[in-house]
C-alpha angles and dihedrals in degrees: 000000000000121000127174092342094312128108113225127191116190118181135146107301096354137082124180127187118188139157093216129037132256094037115237128191107207086158127015148152131195137215137175125242134180118258109299139148102287098209094055093044092049093050093049093048092045091054094051092042089055092047090053097045106028089110091058105101113240096007117152115178125231126184124187122188116193125185120236133178091265101038131294138320116219121205110191131178131083155204122322125193095188141038116320114226111233095242097050096102091047091050091051091049090049090052093050092048098043107121095215093051092044092051091052093045091050091052091050096042096042123187119319110262 
């Protein structure tokens, strides 16, 4: 389903937010989170991912949130139509693991209802 220029896939245990469809992870990193509302978490991460990589030519963000027994696993990254700088995956992982970002995302995403 497409909303406000974003493709959204919602299915049991999985939420995907992408600018282009089908989603493609040319570069990505993953991190675990406690149970939260996947749509809100995905939107918050997508916004910060875009802020960090908007200068990267041809970058189109993708965020996938998958449910696990203990919470959710987020895979964030995206599609690149150009050269990928060597440190891009590390920079995405650093963003996902940054305590300040995580605290803000958790406030916005709240606990899963």
